[in-house]
TORFILO-209861 format. One record per residue (C-alpha): residue in one letter; chain; x, y, z; residue number from 1. Coordinates in steps of 0.1 Angstrom, whole numbers. Layout:
gugu rest = A | kette = A | px = X | py = Y | pz = Z | nr = NUM
...
//
This chain:
gugu rest = M | kette = A | px = 0 | py = 0 | pz = 0 | nr = 1
gugu rest = E | kette = A | px = 14 | py = 34 | pz = -9 | nr = 2
gugu rest = T | kette = A | px = 20 | py = 57 | pz = 20 | nr = 3
gugu rest = P | kette = A | px = 5 | py = 92 | pz = 14 | nr = 4
gugu rest = A | kette = A | px = 31 | py = 119 | pz = 13 | nr = 5
gugu rest = K | kette = A | px = 28 | py = 149 | pz = 36 | nr = 6
gugu rest = A | kette = A | px = 23 | py = 184 | pz = 24 | nr = 7
gugu rest = P | kette = A | px = 24 | py = 217 | pz = 43 | nr = 8
gugu rest = I | kette = A | px = -8 | py = 237 | pz = 43 | nr = 9
gugu rest = G | kette = A | px = -13 | py = 257 | pz = 11 | nr = 10
gugu rest = S | kette = A | px = 11 | py = 236 | pz = -9 | nr = 11
gugu rest = T | kette = A | px = 5 | py = 208 | pz = -34 | nr = 12
gugu rest = L | kette = A | px = 22 | py = 174 | pz = -41 | nr = 13
gugu rest = P | kette = A | px = 27 | py = 160 | pz = -76 | nr = 14
gugu rest = A | kette = A | px = -7 | py = 151 | pz = -87 | nr = 15
gugu rest = K | kette = A | px = -17 | py = 118 | pz = -103 | nr = 16
gugu rest = P | kette = A | px = -33 | py = 120 | pz = -138 | nr = 17
gugu rest = E | kette = A | px = -66 | py = 139 | pz = -135 | nr = 18
gugu rest = S | kette = A | px = -98 | py = 118 | pz = -136 | nr = 19
gugu rest = T | kette = A | px = -126 | py = 128 | pz = -159 | nr = 20
gugu rest = T | kette = A | px = -151 | py = 108 | pz = -137 | nr = 21
gugu rest = P | kette = A | px = -163 | py = 124 | pz = -105 | nr = 22
gugu rest = T | kette = A | px = -156 | py = 105 | pz = -73 | nr = 23
gugu rest = P | kette = A | px = -187 | py = 86 | pz = -60 | nr = 24
gugu rest = S | kette = A | px = -205 | py = 103 | pz = -31 | nr = 25
gugu rest = T | kette = A | px = -207 | py = 86 | pz = 2 | nr = 26
gugu rest = L | kette = A | px = -240 | py = 104 | pz = 11 | nr = 27
gugu rest = N | kette = A | px = -272 | py = 84 | pz = 11 | nr = 28
gugu rest = P | kette = A | px = -283 | py = 78 | pz = -25 | nr = 29
gugu rest = P | kette = A | px = -316 | py = 92 | pz = -36 | nr = 30
gugu rest = T | kette = A | px = -346 | py = 68 | pz = -36 | nr = 31
gugu rest = S | kette = A | px = -372 | py = 86 | pz = -56 | nr = 32
gugu rest = T | kette = A | px = -373 | py = 87 | pz = -94 | nr = 33
gugu rest = V | kette = A | px = -369 | py = 124 | pz = -94 | nr = 34
gugu rest = G | kette = A | px = -340 | py = 122 | pz = -70 | nr = 35
gugu rest = R | kette = A | px = -322 | py = 96 | pz = -92 | nr = 36
gugu rest = L | kette = A | px = -327 | py = 117 | pz = -123 | nr = 37
gugu rest = A | kette = A | px = -313 | py = 148 | pz = -105 | nr = 38
gugu rest = A | kette = A | px = -283 | py = 127 | pz = -93 | nr = 39
gugu rest = K | kette = A | px = -276 | py = 117 | pz = -129 | nr = 40
gugu rest = F | kette = A | px = -278 | py = 153 | pz = -140 | nr = 41
gugu rest = I | kette = A | px = -254 | py = 164 | pz = -113 | nr = 42
gugu rest = D | kette = A | px = -230 | py = 137 | pz = -124 | nr = 43
gugu rest = W | kette = A | px = -231 | py = 151 | pz = -159 | nr = 44
gugu rest = V | kette = A | px = -225 | py = 186 | pz = -146 | nr = 45
gugu rest = E | kette = A | px = -196 | py = 175 | pz = -125 | nr = 46
gugu rest = T | kette = A | px = -179 | py = 160 | pz = -155 | nr = 47
gugu rest = R | kette = A | px = -183 | py = 192 | pz = -175 | nr = 48
gugu rest = I | kette = A | px = -169 | py = 212 | pz = -145 | nr = 49
gugu rest = I | kette = A | px = -139 | py = 190 | pz = -144 | nr = 50
gugu rest = R | kette = A | px = -133 | py = 195 | pz = -181 | nr = 51
gugu rest = D | kette = A | px = -137 | py = 233 | pz = -180 | nr = 52
gugu rest = S | kette = A | px = -121 | py = 241 | pz = -146 | nr = 53
gugu rest = V | kette = A | px = -98 | py = 271 | pz = -150 | nr = 54
gugu rest = H | kette = A | px = -72 | py = 256 | pz = -126 | nr = 55
gugu rest = G | kette = A | px = -75 | py = 220 | pz = -135 | nr = 56
gugu rest = N | kette = A | px = -87 | py = 193 | pz = -111 | nr = 57
gugu rest = P | kette = A | px = -61 | py = 186 | pz = -84 | nr = 58
gugu rest = P | kette = A | px = -73 | py = 175 | pz = -49 | nr = 59
gugu rest = V | kette = A | px = -53 | py = 203 | pz = -33 | nr = 60
gugu rest = Y | kette = A | px = -46 | py = 237 | pz = -49 | nr = 61
gugu rest = D | kette = A | px = -17 | py = 262 | pz = -47 | nr = 62
gugu rest = S | kette = A | px = -33 | py = 290 | pz = -27 | nr = 63
gugu rest = G | kette = A | px = -13 | py = 315 | pz = -48 | nr = 64
gugu rest = L | kette = A | px = -38 | py = 309 | pz = -76 | nr = 65
gugu rest = F | kette = A | px = -63 | py = 330 | pz = -55 | nr = 66
gugu rest = P | kette = A | px = -51 | py = 365 | pz = -49 | nr = 67
gugu rest = W | kette = A | px = -76 | py = 373 | pz = -21 | nr = 68
gugu rest = V | kette = A | px = -60 | py = 346 | pz = 1 | nr = 69
gugu rest = A | kette = A | px = -30 | py = 368 | pz = 9 | nr = 70
gugu rest = E | kette = A | px = -53 | py = 397 | pz = 19 | nr = 71
gugu rest = I | kette = A | px = -72 | py = 375 | pz = 44 | nr = 72
gugu rest = E | kette = A | px = -40 | py = 359 | pz = 58 | nr = 73
gugu rest = K | kette = A | px = -26 | py = 394 | pz = 65 | nr = 74
gugu rest = E | kette = A | px = -54 | py = 401 | pz = 89 | nr = 75
gugu rest = W | kette = A | px = -61 | py = 366 | pz = 102 | nr = 76
gugu rest = T | kette = A | px = -55 | py = 377 | pz = 139 | nr = 77
gugu rest = K | kette = A | px = -86 | py = 399 | pz = 137 | nr = 78
gugu rest = I | kette = A | px = -106 | py = 368 | pz = 129 | nr = 79
gugu rest = R | kette = A | px = -89 | py = 348 | pz = 156 | nr = 80
gugu rest = A | kette = A | px = -98 | py = 375 | pz = 182 | nr = 81
gugu rest = E | kette = A | px = -135 | py = 373 | pz = 172 | nr = 82
gugu rest = L | kette = A | px = -133 | py = 335 | pz = 174 | nr = 83
gugu rest = D | kette = A | px = -120 | py = 337 | pz = 209 | nr = 84
gugu rest = E | kette = A | px = -152 | py = 357 | pz = 219 | nr = 85
gugu rest = V | kette = A | px = -174 | py = 331 | pz = 202 | nr = 86
gugu rest = L | kette = A | px = -157 | py = 302 | pz = 220 | nr = 87
gugu rest = K | kette = A | px = -167 | py = 317 | pz = 254 | nr = 88
gugu rest = R | kette = A | px = -201 | py = 302 | pz = 247 | nr = 89
gugu rest = R | kette = A | px = -188 | py = 271 | pz = 229 | nr = 90
gugu rest = D | kette = A | px = -212 | py = 247 | pz = 247 | nr = 91
gugu rest = E | kette = A | px = -242 | py = 266 | pz = 233 | nr = 92
gugu rest = L | kette = A | px = -230 | py = 264 | pz = 197 | nr = 93
gugu rest = P | kette = A | px = -248 | py = 239 | pz = 174 | nr = 94
gugu rest = A | kette = A | px = -232 | py = 207 | pz = 163 | nr = 95
gugu rest = F | kette = A | px = -230 | py = 205 | pz = 126 | nr = 96
gugu rest = H | kette = A | px = -256 | py = 177 | pz = 122 | nr = 97
gugu rest = E | kette = A | px = -281 | py = 197 | pz = 143 | nr = 98
gugu rest = L | kette = A | px = -282 | py = 223 | pz = 114 | nr = 99
gugu rest = T | kette = A | px = -282 | py = 198 | pz = 85 | nr = 100
gugu rest = K | kette = A | px = -293 | py = 163 | pz = 91 | nr = 101
gugu rest = E | kette = A | px = -275 | py = 151 | pz = 59 | nr = 102
gugu rest = V | kette = A | px = -242 | py = 155 | pz = 79 | nr = 103
gugu rest = S | kette = A | px = -254 | py = 127 | pz = 103 | nr = 104
gugu rest = T | kette = A | px = -239 | py = 103 | pz = 78 | nr = 105
gugu rest = I | kette = A | px = -205 | py = 113 | pz = 91 | nr = 106
gugu rest = T | kette = A | px = -211 | py = 128 | pz = 125 | nr = 107
gugu rest = T | kette = A | px = -237 | py = 125 | pz = 152 | nr = 108
gugu rest = D | kette = A | px = -220 | py = 138 | pz = 184 | nr = 109
gugu rest = Q | kette = A | px = -212 | py = 172 | pz = 199 | nr = 110
gugu rest = M | kette = A | px = -176 | py = 172 | pz = 189 | nr = 111
gugu rest = W | kette = A | px = -180 | py = 191 | pz = 156 | nr = 112
gugu rest = K | kette = A | px = -194 | py = 226 | pz = 164 | nr = 113
gugu rest = T | kette = A | px = -202 | py = 254 | pz = 140 | nr = 114
gugu rest = F | kette = A | px = -208 | py = 292 | pz = 140 | nr = 115
gugu rest = L | kette = A | px = -224 | py = 300 | pz = 107 | nr = 116
gugu rest = F | kette = A | px = -220 | py = 332 | pz = 87 | nr = 117
gugu rest = Y | kette = A | px = -232 | py = 322 | pz = 52 | nr = 118
gugu rest = G | kette = A | px = -248 | py = 290 | pz = 41 | nr = 119
gugu rest = F | kette = A | px = -279 | py = 273 | pz = 30 | nr = 120
gugu rest = G | kette = A | px = -288 | py = 301 | pz = 7 | nr = 121
gugu rest = V | kette = A | px = -289 | py = 328 | pz = 33 | nr = 122
gugu rest = K | kette = A | px = -266 | py = 348 | pz = 56 | nr = 123
gugu rest = S | kette = A | px = -267 | py = 350 | pz = 94 | nr = 124
gugu rest = E | kette = A | px = -270 | py = 387 | pz = 100 | nr = 125
gugu rest = V | kette = A | px = -267 | py = 383 | pz = 138 | nr = 126
gugu rest = N | kette = A | px = -236 | py = 362 | pz = 136 | nr = 127
gugu rest = L | kette = A | px = -220 | py = 386 | pz = 111 | nr = 128
gugu rest = R | kette = A | px = -227 | py = 415 | pz = 134 | nr = 129
gugu rest = A | kette = A | px = -211 | py = 396 | pz = 162 | nr = 130
gugu rest = C | kette = A | px = -179 | py = 392 | pz = 142 | nr = 131
gugu rest = P | kette = A | px = -176 | py = 424 | pz = 121 | nr = 132
gugu rest = E | kette = A | px = -139 | py = 419 | pz = 111 | nr = 133
gugu rest = T | kette = A | px = -146 | py = 384 | pz = 99 | nr = 134
gugu rest = A | kette = A | px = -176 | py = 397 | pz = 80 | nr = 135
gugu rest = R | kette = A | px = -155 | py = 424 | pz = 63 | nr = 136
gugu rest = L | kette = A | px = -128 | py = 399 | pz = 53 | nr = 137
gugu rest = L | kette = A | px = -153 | py = 374 | pz = 40 | nr = 138
gugu rest = L | kette = A | px = -165 | py = 400 | pz = 14 | nr = 139
gugu rest = K | kette = A | px = -131 | py = 397 | pz = -2 | nr = 140
gugu rest = I | kette = A | px = -138 | py = 361 | pz = -14 | nr = 141
gugu rest = P | kette = A | px = -153 | py = 360 | pz = -49 | nr = 142
gugu rest = G | kette = A | px = -182 | py = 336 | pz = -52 | nr = 143
gugu rest = L | kette = A | px = -185 | py = 329 | pz = -15 | nr = 144
gugu rest = S | kette = A | px = -214 | py = 305 | pz = -8 | nr = 145
gugu rest = T | kette = A | px = -207 | py = 291 | pz = 27 | nr = 146
gugu rest = A | kette = A | px = -187 | py = 303 | pz = 56 | nr = 147
gugu rest = F | kette = A | px = -185 | py = 293 | pz = 93 | nr = 148
gugu rest = F | kette = A | px = -161 | py = 286 | pz = 121 | nr = 149
gugu rest = S | kette = A | px = -155 | py = 248 | pz = 121 | nr = 150
gugu rest = I | kette = A | px = -147 | py = 237 | pz = 156 | nr = 151
gugu rest = L | kette = A | px = -133 | py = 202 | pz = 162 | nr = 152
gugu rest = S | kette = A | px = -130 | py = 188 | pz = 197 | nr = 153
gugu rest = P | kette = A | px = -100 | py = 168 | pz = 209 | nr = 154
gugu rest = T | kette = A | px = -98 | py = 133 | pz = 194 | nr = 155
gugu rest = K | kette = A | px = -126 | py = 140 | pz = 169 | nr = 156
gugu rest = H | kette = A | px = -124 | py = 120 | pz = 137 | nr = 157
gugu rest = I | kette = A | px = -145 | py = 128 | pz = 106 | nr = 158
gugu rest = P | kette = A | px = -146 | py = 96 | pz = 85 | nr = 159
gugu rest = A | kette = A | px = -139 | py = 93 | pz = 48 | nr = 160
gugu rest = H | kette = A | px = -165 | py = 110 | pz = 26 | nr = 161
gugu rest = R | kette = A | px = -169 | py = 134 | pz = -3 | nr = 162
gugu rest = G | kette = A | px = -189 | py = 166 | pz = -7 | nr = 163
gugu rest = P | kette = A | px = -221 | py = 164 | pz = -27 | nr = 164
gugu rest = Y | kette = A | px = -210 | py = 187 | pz = -56 | nr = 165
gugu rest = N | kette = A | px = -177 | py = 198 | pz = -72 | nr = 166
gugu rest = G | kette = A | px = -190 | py = 232 | pz = -83 | nr = 167
gugu rest = V | kette = A | px = -174 | py = 248 | pz = -53 | nr = 168
gugu rest = L | kette = A | px = -139 | py = 247 | pz = -38 | nr = 169
gugu rest = R | kette = A | px = -131 | py = 246 | pz = -1 | nr = 170
gugu rest = Y | kette = A | px = -110 | py = 272 | pz = 17 | nr = 171
gugu rest = H | kette = A | px = -97 | py = 266 | pz = 53 | nr = 172
gugu rest = L | kette = A | px = -79 | py = 293 | pz = 72 | nr = 173
gugu rest = G | kette = A | px = -61 | py = 279 | pz = 103 | nr = 174
gugu rest = L | kette = A | px = -73 | py = 298 | pz = 134 | nr = 175
gugu rest = M | kette = A | px = -65 | py = 274 | pz = 163 | nr = 176
gugu rest = V | kette = A | px = -43 | py = 244 | pz = 157 | nr = 177
gugu rest = P | kette = A | px = -31 | py = 224 | pz = 187 | nr = 178
gugu rest = E | kette = A | px = 2 | py = 206 | pz = 190 | nr = 179
gugu rest = P | kette = A | px = 16 | py = 183 | pz = 180 | nr = 180
gugu rest = N | kette = A | px = 8 | py = 197 | pz = 145 | nr = 181
gugu rest = E | kette = A | px = 13 | py = 164 | pz = 127 | nr = 182
gugu rest = N | kette = A | px = -16 | py = 148 | pz = 147 | nr = 183
gugu rest = V | kette = A | px = -40 | py = 174 | pz = 133 | nr = 184
gugu rest = R | kette = A | px = -45 | py = 165 | pz = 96 | nr = 185
gugu rest = I | kette = A | px = -67 | py = 161 | pz = 66 | nr = 186
gugu rest = R | kette = A | px = -64 | py = 136 | pz = 38 | nr = 187
gugu rest = V | kette = A | px = -77 | py = 147 | pz = 4 | nr = 188
gugu rest = R | kette = A | px = -75 | py = 117 | pz = -19 | nr = 189
gugu rest = D | kette = A | px = -39 | py = 106 | pz = -14 | nr = 190
gugu rest = Q | kette = A | px = -25 | py = 138 | pz = 0 | nr = 191
gugu rest = I | kette = A | px = -21 | py = 145 | pz = 37 | nr = 192
gugu rest = C | kette = A | px = -21 | py = 182 | pz = 48 | nr = 193
gugu rest = H | kette = A | px = -16 | py = 199 | pz = 82 | nr = 194
gugu rest = W | kette = A | px = -32 | py = 232 | pz = 92 | nr = 195
gugu rest = Q | kette = A | px = -11 | py = 261 | pz = 105 | nr = 196
gugu rest = E | kette = A | px = -25 | py = 291 | pz = 123 | nr = 197
gugu rest = G | kette = A | px = -28 | py = 320 | pz = 99 | nr = 198
gugu rest = K | kette = A | px = -22 | py = 299 | pz = 68 | nr = 199
gugu rest = T | kette = A | px = -45 | py = 286 | pz = 40 | nr = 200
gugu rest = L | kette = A | px = -56 | py = 253 | pz = 26 | nr = 201
gugu rest = V | kette = A | px = -77 | py = 252 | pz = -6 | nr = 202
gugu rest = F | kette = A | px = -90 | py = 218 | pz = -18 | nr = 203
gugu rest = D | kette = A | px = -117 | py = 201 | pz = -37 | nr = 204
gugu rest = D | kette = A | px = -140 | py = 184 | pz = -12 | nr = 205
gugu rest = S | kette = A | px = -156 | py = 163 | pz = -40 | nr = 206
gugu rest = F | kette = A | px = -125 | py = 141 | pz = -37 | nr = 207
gugu rest = N | kette = A | px = -127 | py = 115 | pz = -9 | nr = 208
gugu rest = H | kette = A | px = -113 | py = 131 | pz = 22 | nr = 209
gugu rest = E | kette = A | px = -110 | py = 125 | pz = 60 | nr = 210
gugu rest = V | kette = A | px = -101 | py = 145 | pz = 90 | nr = 211
gugu rest = W | kette = A | px = -84 | py = 137 | pz = 123 | nr = 212
gugu rest = N | kette = A | px = -77 | py = 158 | pz = 155 | nr = 213
gugu rest = D | kette = A | px = -56 | py = 133 | pz = 174 | nr = 214
gugu rest = T | kette = A | px = -46 | py = 158 | pz = 201 | nr = 215
gugu rest = N | kette = A | px = -59 | py = 170 | pz = 234 | nr = 216
gugu rest = G | kette = A | px = -67 | py = 205 | pz = 220 | nr = 217
gugu rest = T | kette = A | px = -94 | py = 221 | pz = 199 | nr = 218
gugu rest = R | kette = A | px = -88 | py = 227 | pz = 162 | nr = 219
gugu rest = V | kette = A | px = -107 | py = 256 | pz = 145 | nr = 220
gugu rest = V | kette = A | px = -106 | py = 268 | pz = 109 | nr = 221
gugu rest = L | kette = A | px = -126 | py = 294 | pz = 90 | nr = 222
gugu rest = F | kette = A | px = -144 | py = 271 | pz = 66 | nr = 223
gugu rest = V | kette = A | px = -155 | py = 286 | pz = 33 | nr = 224
gugu rest = D | kette = A | px = -169 | py = 272 | pz = 1 | nr = 225
gugu rest = F | kette = A | px = -165 | py = 295 | pz = -30 | nr = 226
gugu rest = V | kette = A | px = -176 | py = 290 | pz = -66 | nr = 227
gugu rest = R | kette = A | px = -151 | py = 271 | pz = -86 | nr = 228
gugu rest = P | kette = A | px = -136 | py = 291 | pz = -114 | nr = 229
gugu rest = C | kette = A | px = -147 | py = 276 | pz = -147 | nr = 230
gugu rest = R | kette = A | px = -149 | py = 284 | pz = -184 | nr = 231
gugu rest = F | kette = A | px = -181 | py = 287 | pz = -204 | nr = 232
gugu rest = P | kette = A | px = -204 | py = 267 | pz = -206 | nr = 233
gugu rest = A | kette = A | px = -196 | py = 250 | pz = -173 | nr = 234
gugu rest = K | kette = A | px = -195 | py = 284 | pz = -156 | nr = 235
gugu rest = F | kette = A | px = -231 | py = 291 | pz = -166 | nr = 236
gugu rest = I | kette = A | px = -243 | py = 256 | pz = -158 | nr = 237
gugu rest = N | kette = A | px = -226 | py = 257 | pz = -124 | nr = 238
gugu rest = W | kette = A | px = -242 | py = 291 | pz = -116 | nr = 239
gugu rest = L | kette = A | px = -276 | py = 276 | pz = -125 | nr = 240
gugu rest = V | kette = A | px = -272 | py = 245 | pz = -102 | nr = 241
gugu rest = L | kette = A | px = -260 | py = 266 | pz = -73 | nr = 242
gugu rest = S | kette = A | px = -288 | py = 291 | pz = -77 | nr = 243
gugu rest = L | kette = A | px = -315 | py = 264 | pz = -78 | nr = 244
gugu rest = S | kette = A | px = -300 | py = 245 | pz = -48 | nr = 245
gugu rest = V | kette = A | px = -313 | py = 270 | pz = -24 | nr = 246
gugu rest = F | kette = A | px = -349 | py = 258 | pz = -31 | nr = 247
gugu rest = T | kette = A | px = -343 | py = 222 | pz = -21 | nr = 248
gugu rest = P | kette = A | px = -361 | py = 208 | pz = 10 | nr = 249
gugu rest = F | kette = A | px = -326 | py = 200 | pz = 25 | nr = 250
gugu rest = I | kette = A | px = -316 | py = 237 | pz = 23 | nr = 251
gugu rest = R | kette = A | px = -349 | py = 250 | pz = 36 | nr = 252
gugu rest = E | kette = A | px = -348 | py = 227 | pz = 66 | nr = 253
gugu rest = A | kette = A | px = -312 | py = 238 | pz = 73 | nr = 254
gugu rest = N | kette = A | px = -322 | py = 274 | pz = 71 | nr = 255
gugu rest = D | kette = A | px = -350 | py = 268 | pz = 96 | nr = 256
gugu rest = N | kette = A | px = -327 | py = 251 | pz = 120 | nr = 257
gugu rest = Q | kette = A | px = -302 | py = 279 | pz = 119 | nr = 258
gugu rest = K | kette = A | px = -329 | py = 306 | pz = 125 | nr = 259
gugu rest = N | kette = A | px = -343 | py = 286 | pz = 155 | nr = 260
gugu rest = W | kette = A | px = -308 | py = 283 | pz = 170 | nr = 261
gugu rest = E | kette = A | px = -302 | py = 320 | pz = 166 | nr = 262
gugu rest = K | kette = A | px = -334 | py = 329 | pz = 184 | nr = 263
gugu rest = K | kette = A | px = -324 | py = 308 | pz = 214 | nr = 264
gugu rest = F | kette = A | px = -288 | py = 318 | pz = 214 | nr = 265
gugu rest = Y | kette = A | px = -293 | py = 355 | pz = 213 | nr = 266
gugu rest = T | kette = A | px = -322 | py = 355 | pz = 237 | nr = 267
gugu rest = R | kette = A | px = -300 | py = 340 | pz = 264 | nr = 268
gugu rest = R | kette = A | px = -272 | py = 365 | pz = 258 | nr = 269
//
């Protein structure tokens, strides 16, 4: 068995030949006829996106391809300061699966907490007001679709899975990374990366990936999905899919869960 090489955050290893076939999803497959047809359509769209992607189809990207990354890293301590305030009420933050039940395929405990800014087709005005510097810096990210603090408790493991759609890329900014650093890691396909505070990781979560926090400390990243740069016609098709996704029952339910949590959280403040 080949041992995955290690790569520092924000760097890439030599990539294997790019696949033109999307990685199968580990999420529960659709059972209805409409759902199966929609899944086939998404498979077709993903193939087009791979073909027309501006920066190719590597599992992990060179962060230098995205000019806005340096601007955010320059002011990362401002985000960290706001995170520290949020973590004062850590026990009251929602577990990821409490917002979106689809995530229960990979986590069902209280060891992966979130503090949402953007997602599920809406933005959290109250959370953005609570973190004004983070809100300002998030506006620098073109095509931002999802953003939140992703908080992993000690010893938390997120099992192998893939994201539901390759039309977005994932950005992680290391905010709180416990030692030893080598025990806090993410595998994306056959690459192992380690977070560093104030540094960036950009990857394609539609590749099979897995996360470990094998330390006694808490790992926190600013977790962002942004629209994948593509050429026409994939750029238009991707825009259409992302625009329509906000009307799905899954997204509506997640929106409701977030709003219900906000009412309780800010009433107790």
